[in-house]
C-alpha positions in Angstrom: -2.5 16.8 -46.7 -3.6 14.9 -43.6 -3.2 11.2 -43.2 -4.2 8.7 -40.5 -4.1 5.0 -40.1 -6.4 2.7 -38.3 -5.0 -0.3 -36.5 -8.4 -2.1 -36.5 -9.9 -4.1 -39.3 -11.3 -1.8 -42.0 -13.6 -1.6 -45.0 -11.1 -0.1 -47.3 -7.2 -0.1 -47.7 -7.3 3.5 -48.8 -9.8 6.3 -48.9 -9.1 9.7 -50.6 -11.7 12.1 -49.3 -12.8 15.3 -50.8 -10.4 15.7 -53.7 -11.6 17.1 -57.1 -11.5 13.9 -59.1 -10.6 14.0 -62.8 -11.6 10.5 -63.8 -9.6 10.3 -67.1 -12.6 10.7 -69.3 -12.1 14.3 -70.5 -15.0 15.4 -68.3 -14.6 18.3 -65.7 -13.7 17.3 -62.3 -16.0 16.6 -59.3 -15.4 16.6 -55.6 -16.1 13.0 -54.5 -14.4 10.3 -52.3 -12.5 7.4 -53.8 -12.2 4.0 -51.9 -9.6 1.3 -52.7 -9.4 -2.3 -51.7 -7.0 -5.1 -52.8 -5.4 -2.9 -55.4 -8.6 -1.9 -57.1 -11.0 1.0 -57.0 -14.2 -0.1 -55.4 -16.1 3.0 -54.6 -16.4 6.5 -56.0 -18.8 9.0 -54.6 -19.7 9.3 -50.9 -17.5 6.6 -49.3 -18.5 5.5 -45.8 -16.7 3.0 -43.6 -13.3 2.6 -42.1 -9.9 2.7 -44.0 -6.4 1.6 -43.3 -5.2 4.9 -44.8 -7.3 8.0 -45.1 -6.1 11.0 -47.1 -7.6 14.4 -47.0 -7.7 15.6 -50.6 -9.3 19.0 -49.9 -8.1 21.6 -52.4 -6.2 18.9 -54.4 -6.8 17.0 -57.6 -6.9 13.2 -57.9 -6.4 11.6 -61.2 -5.6 8.2 -62.6 -1.8 7.5 -62.6 -0.3 9.0 -65.7 0.7 6.6 -68.5 3.9 7.5 -70.3 3.4 6.1 -73.7 6.8 6.8 -75.0 9.8 5.8 -72.9 13.2 4.2 -73.2 13.0 2.8 -69.7 13.5 -0.8 -71.0 16.6 -1.5 -68.9 16.0 1.2 -66.3 13.0 -0.7 -64.7 15.4 -3.5 -64.0 18.5 -1.4 -63.2 16.8 1.1 -61.0 13.4 -0.3 -60.2 12.5 2.4 -57.7 11.9 4.7 -60.9 12.1 8.1 -59.1 12.1 10.1 -62.3 8.7 8.7 -63.2 6.9 8.4 -59.8 7.9 11.9 -58.8 5.9 13.3 -61.7 2.9 11.0 -61.2 3.7 8.4 -63.8 2.5 4.9 -62.8 2.8 3.0 -66.2 5.6 3.2 -68.8 5.5 1.9 -72.4 9.0 0.8 -73.3 10.5 -0.5 -76.6 9.8 2.6 -78.7 11.6 3.9 -81.7 12.6 0.4 -83.0 14.9 -0.1 -80.1 14.1 -2.5 -77.3 16.0 -4.5 -74.6 14.5 -7.8 -76.0 14.6 -10.0 -77.8 18.2 -9.3 -78.2 20.9 -11.8 -78.7 24.0 -11.0 -76.7 26.7 -9.8 -79.1 24.0 -9.7 -81.8 24.3 -10.7 -85.5 24.9 -7.2 -86.8 28.0 -7.0 -84.6 29.8 -9.3 -86.9 29.0 -12.8 -85.9 28.6 -12.2 -82.2 31.7 -10.1 -81.6 30.3 -6.5 -81.7 28.0 -4.4 -79.5 24.5 -3.3 -80.1 24.1 -0.7 -82.9 23.3 2.9 -82.5 20.7 4.0 -81.2 20.2 0.9 -79.1 23.2 2.0 -77.0 20.8 4.7 -75.6 19.2 2.0 -73.5 22.4 0.7 -71.8 25.7 -1.0 -72.1 26.3 -4.1 -74.3 26.4 -6.4 -71.4 22.9 -5.3 -70.2 21.2 -6.7 -73.2 20.9 -10.1 -71.6 17.4 -11.1 -72.9 17.5 -13.2 -76.0 13.8 -14.0 -75.8 11.0 -11.6 -74.9 9.9 -14.1 -72.2 13.3 -13.7 -70.6 12.8 -9.9 -70.4 9.3 -10.2 -69.0 10.6 -12.6 -66.3 13.3 -10.1 -65.4 10.9 -7.2 -65.1 8.6 -9.3 -62.9 11.6 -10.4 -60.7 12.7 -6.8 -60.4 9.2 -5.8 -59.5 9.6 -2.1 -60.5 7.7 0.6 -58.8 5.8 1.3 -62.0 3.8 -0.9 -64.3 5.6 -1.9 -67.6 4.2 -2.6 -71.0 6.7 -3.4 -73.8 6.9 -3.1 -77.6 9.4 -5.1 -79.7 11.9 -3.0 -81.6 12.4 -3.5 -85.3 16.1 -2.6 -85.0 16.5 -5.2 -82.3 15.1 -7.8 -84.6 17.3 -6.7 -87.5 20.5 -6.8 -85.4 19.6 -10.3 -84.3 19.3 -11.7 -87.8 21.4 -9.6 -90.2 25.1 -9.4 -90.6 24.9 -5.6 -91.3 22.1 -3.1 -91.2 22.8 -0.8 -94.2 20.7 -2.9 -96.5 17.2 -4.4 -96.8 16.6 -7.7 -95.2 16.4 -10.9 -97.3 13.3 -13.1 -97.5 14.9 -15.6 -95.1 15.9 -12.8 -92.6 12.4 -11.4 -92.7 11.1 -14.8 -92.0 13.3 -15.2 -89.0 12.4 -11.8 -87.7 8.7 -12.6 -88.1 9.1 -15.8 -86.1 10.9 -14.0 -83.3 8.3 -11.1 -83.3 5.5 -13.8 -83.1 7.2 -15.5 -80.2 7.4 -12.2 -78.5 3.8 -11.2 -79.0 2.8 -14.6 -77.7 4.9 -13.9 -74.6 3.1 -10.6 -73.8 4.6 -7.9 -76.1 2.4 -4.9 -76.8 3.3 -4.6 -80.5 6.0 -3.6 -82.9 8.0 -0.4 -83.0 10.2 1.0 -85.7 12.8 3.8 -85.9 13.1 4.2 -89.6 15.0 7.6 -89.5 18.0 5.9 -87.9 20.9 4.4 -90.0 20.2 1.0 -88.4 16.8 0.8 -90.1 16.8 3.5 -92.8 17.6 1.0 -95.5 14.6 -1.2 -94.5 12.1 -0.7 -97.4 8.4 -0.4 -96.6 7.9 -4.0 -97.8 10.1 -5.3 -94.9 8.0 -3.4 -92.3 4.7 -4.5 -94.0 5.8 -8.1 -93.8 6.6 -7.9 -90.1 3.4 -6.1 -89.4 1.4 -9.1 -90.6 2.3 -10.8 -87.3 0.3 -8.1 -85.4 -3.2 -8.9 -84.2 -4.9 -5.6 -84.9 -7.3 -6.1 -82.0 -4.4 -6.3 -79.4 -1.1 -5.2 -80.9 0.0 -1.7 -81.9 2.4 -0.4 -84.5 4.4 2.5 -83.1 6.9 4.3 -85.3 9.5 6.9 -85.2 8.8 8.2 -88.7 11.3 7.7 -91.6 11.5 11.5 -91.8 10.4 14.3 -89.3 11.9 17.0 -91.6 10.9 17.9 -95.2 9.2 14.5 -96.0 7.2 14.1 -92.9 3.9 13.9 -94.7 5.0 11.0 -96.9 6.5 9.3 -93.9 3.2 9.6 -92.1 1.5 8.1 -95.1 3.9 5.2 -95.0 3.1 4.6 -91.3 -0.6 4.6 -91.9 -0.2 2.2 -94.9 1.4 -0.3 -92.4 -1.5 0.0 -90.1 -4.1 -0.4 -92.9 -2.1 -3.4 -94.3 -2.0 -5.2 -91.0 -5.1 -3.9 -89.3 -2.9 -2.7 -86.4 -3.6 0.7 -84.8 -0.8 3.2 -85.6 0.9 5.3 -83.0 3.2 8.0 -84.4 5.9 8.7 -81.9 6.9 12.2 -80.7 5.2 14.0 -83.5 7.0 17.2 -84.5 8.0 19.6 -87.2 11.7 19.3 -87.0 14.2 21.8 -88.6 13.7 25.5 -89.4 12.4 24.7 -92.9 9.6 22.8 -91.3 8.5 25.4 -88.8 4.9 26.4 -89.3 3.9 23.2 -91.0 2.0 21.8 -88.0 -1.4 22.5 -89.5 -0.5 20.5 -92.6 1.0 17.7 -90.5 -2.0 17.5 -88.3 -4.3 17.5 -91.3 -2.4 14.5 -92.6 -2.8 12.8 -89.2 -6.5 13.4 -89.3 -6.7 12.0 -92.9 -4.8 8.9 -91.7 -7.2 8.5 -88.8 -10.3 8.6 -91.2 -11.4 5.0 -91.0 -8.4 3.7 -89.1 -7.1 3.9 -85.5 -4.3 6.4 -85.8 -2.9 8.6 -83.0 0.3 10.3 -81.9 2.3 11.3 -78.8 4.2 14.5 -78.2 6.4 15.9 -75.4 6.0 19.4 -74.2 9.3 20.9 -75.3 10.7 22.6 -78.4 13.9 20.5 -78.2 14.5 16.9 -79.0 17.2 14.6 -77.7 19.0 11.5 -79.1 22.4 10.4 -80.1 24.5 13.0 -81.9 23.5 12.3 -85.5 25.8 13.8 -88.3 22.7 14.2 -90.5 21.1 16.5 -88.0 24.2 18.7 -87.4 23.4 22.3 -88.4 24.1 25.8 -87.5 20.4 26.8 -87.7 19.8 26.1 -84.0 21.6 25.3 -80.8 22.9 21.7 -80.4 23.8 20.8 -76.8 26.1 17.8 -76.4 25.0 15.8 -73.4 27.7 13.0 -73.4 30.6 11.8 -75.5 32.5 8.5 -74.9 35.9 9.8 -76.2 35.4 13.3 -74.8 33.3 13.1 -71.6 34.5 16.5 -70.5 32.6 18.1 -73.4 29.1 17.0 -72.0 27.0 20.0 -71.3 28.5 22.2 -73.9 27.1 23.6 -77.1 28.5 21.9 -80.2 29.3 25.3 -81.7 31.5 26.2 -78.8 33.3 22.9 -79.0 33.9 23.3 -82.7 35.3 26.8 -82.1 37.7 25.5 -79.4 38.8 22.8 -81.6 39.1 25.0 -84.8 37.0 22.8 -86.8 33.5 22.6 -88.4 30.4 21.5 -86.6 30.4 18.2 -88.5 34.1 17.9 -87.8 33.5 18.3 -84.1 30.6 15.9 -84.1 32.7 13.3 -85.7 35.4 13.6 -83.1 32.8 13.3 -80.3 31.3 10.0 -81.6 29.6 8.2 -80.0 27.8 10.9 -78.3 24.3 12.3 -77.3 22.7 15.7 -78.0 19.8 17.9 -77.4 18.6 19.6 -80.6 16.6 22.9 -80.2 15.0 22.1 -83.5 11.3 23.0 -83.1 9.1 26.1 -83.1 7.0 26.6 -80.0 3.8 27.4 -81.9 4.0 24.0 -83.7 4.6 22.2 -80.3 1.5 23.9 -78.8 -0.7 23.1 -81.8 0.3 19.4 -81.8 0.0 19.1 -78.0 -3.5 20.5 -78.1 -4.8 18.2 -80.9 -7.4 15.6 -79.8 -5.4 12.8 -81.3 -2.3 13.5 -79.2 -1.2 11.7 -76.1 1.6 12.8 -73.8 4.9 10.9 -73.8 8.3 11.9 -72.3 10.8 10.2 -74.7 13.2 10.5 -71.8 16.6 9.0 -71.9 17.5 7.7 -68.3 21.0 6.6 -69.2 22.0 10.1 -70.5 24.4 11.6 -67.8 22.8 15.0 -68.6 19.3 14.1 -69.7 16.8 16.3 -71.5 14.5 17.7 -68.7 11.6 15.8 -70.2 12.8 12.7 -68.3 11.7 14.3 -65.0 9.4 17.1 -66.0 7.1 16.1 -68.9 3.8 15.6 -67.1 4.0 18.4 -64.6 5.1 20.7 -67.4 1.9 20.0 -69.2 -0.3 20.5 -66.1 1.6 23.7 -64.9 3.0 25.5 -67.8 0.6 24.6 -70.6 -2.6 24.2 -68.6 -2.4 26.7 -65.7 -0.1 29.2 -67.1 -0.7 29.2 -70.9 -4.3 28.0 -70.9 -3.7 25.8 -73.9 -6.4 23.3 -72.8 -8.4 22.6 -69.7 -7.0 20.5 -66.8 -9.5 17.6 -67.5 -8.3 17.5 -71.1 -4.7 17.3 -70.0 -5.5 14.4 -67.6 -7.4 12.6 -70.4 -4.3 12.9 -72.7 -2.2 11.3 -69.9 -4.6 8.6 -68.7 -7.9 7.5 -70.3 -6.8 8.2 -73.9 -3.4 6.3 -73.8 -5.1 3.5 -71.8 -7.7 3.0 -74.5 -5.2 3.5 -77.4 -2.8 0.9 -76.1 -5.4 -1.6 -74.8 -4.6 -1.2 -71.1 -8.2 -1.9 -70.3 -8.0 -1.7 -66.4 -6.0 1.5 -66.3 -6.5 5.1 -67.0 -9.9 5.8 -65.5 -11.1 6.3 -61.9 -14.1 4.0 -61.8 -15.1 1.0 -59.7 -13.4 -2.2 -60.9 -10.3 -0.4 -62.3 -6.7 -0.8 -61.0 -5.9 1.7 -58.3 -3.1 3.7 -60.0 -3.7 7.2 -58.6 -1.9 10.5 -58.4 -2.8 13.4 -56.0 -1.6 16.8 -57.0 -2.1 20.5 -56.5 -3.3 22.2 -59.6 -2.2 25.6 -58.3 1.4 24.6 -57.7 2.2 21.6 -59.9 5.2 22.4 -62.2 8.3 21.0 -63.8 11.4 22.0 -61.9 13.9 20.2 -64.2 15.5 22.4 -66.9 18.3 22.2 -69.4 20.8 23.5 -66.9 19.8 21.2 -64.0 17.7 18.4 -65.5 17.6 15.9 -62.6 15.0 17.5 -60.3 11.6 16.1 -59.1 8.5 18.0 -59.9 6.7 20.4 -57.5 3.1 19.9 -56.5 2.9 16.2 -56.6 1.5 15.1 -53.2 1.1 11.3 -53.5 1.2 8.5 -56.0 -0.3 5.0 -55.6 0.5 2.0 -57.8 -1.9 -0.9 -57.7 -3.4 0.5 -54.5 -0.2 0.8 -52.6 1.6 4.2 -51.8 4.6 4.6 -54.1 5.5 8.2 -53.5 4.7 10.7 -50.7 5.6 13.9 -52.4 9.2 13.7 -51.1 10.5 10.2 -51.5 9.8 6.9 -53.2 8.4 4.1 -51.0 10.6 1.2 -50.1 8.0 -1.3 -51.3 7.5 -1.7 -55.1 4.2 -2.8 -56.6 4.3 -2.4 -60.3 3.3 -5.1 -62.7 4.1 -6.3 -66.2 1.1 -5.4 -68.4 0.5 -7.7 -71.3 -2.3 -7.1 -73.9 -5.5 -9.0 -73.5 
């Protein structure tokens, strides 16, 4: 890739010449030039004139910056604002606050901790240590992100579990009318301060006892034209279809678009049900805005949940507070060493994290390929041995599933990562290469792009990503993250 700079005054800040441009619209690529000025795309076609930076894109693909619609980077964008795990795979925007867990609004020492003395409940601990939850108002979090100026753009959902822990003395019950009213008021304040919508994680113990009436009441604060309802379903196993119906009912009640998180058929008894599940998704989307996200792996990752402990498939322990030396080992091997059952070993390891090899590859492919599916990593940046999806999701789709497996064309993959999520989450100036749009761009080689991260060595940047620009400024050069950071907080309009 050639690059030259002009010291003189110029017509463009950046021109990428001769790349095959995949504009995010699910149309085949075309070889054109793209000109950028003042952080925006200003010309697409034959671009004439001088440029401060000229990049030769011959033989490469240029796409809108990838939008990771499912992340848990809430605190990471402040803690490590350079965001190498995301930039190195072409991601320029992250949606945080998924699965009902968000960094804000969270009262330090929250209500569910027993009057302010306890820590945040599981699985909020996936985001960071108790003392890092320092944003009692959503406006405080937004200000902290803007002050940190991360290298990627940030859009943020408000987590239902975060609201519950703020206003309830314990989470193993339904909220009272007064508690729901307090949660609604805090949600409304957050939406007014720029939150993208509401997320739930109804499968987790911290929200499992919340009846649908509690969620329906909260959803009434959402403006269906601007605010999304994203949900980690109440059940991803045997009762996944009723759980999807519950999610769609929330959307129809409130008018909010529904985003089903990391859609999967989890557990061996569910393998092969993806056709039925996708039919339910299509039924929900008939007359209402319903979509889903999916990561391109047949293994999930979360806290070590006793309800999910089984001998049907491998469970890899990624971390354990009381037994950190057991990270990176299979739960079955730990149990054998300790002469106990799988559940007994899991209890001794608590709190802990795990990777569950709980899906069938055919189901993963069928869900990935569906037109309603966006791409989301669901990566956990605080995991000391993260699932490889944290570093590898987007290049894995482009390399493994597009180039090697031929699951769908390259332009469709780009659409699932750019134009589709931008439209589904109301990011109106992102996701498409067109004059007037924000200049979030990724230049990559379709012949060599691939995920390098794997389950044995998960912290590795992707191959084949040549350059990334965020708001018109170079953020990654294929080897290293730039020192300057130019991400923005993105609020719905």
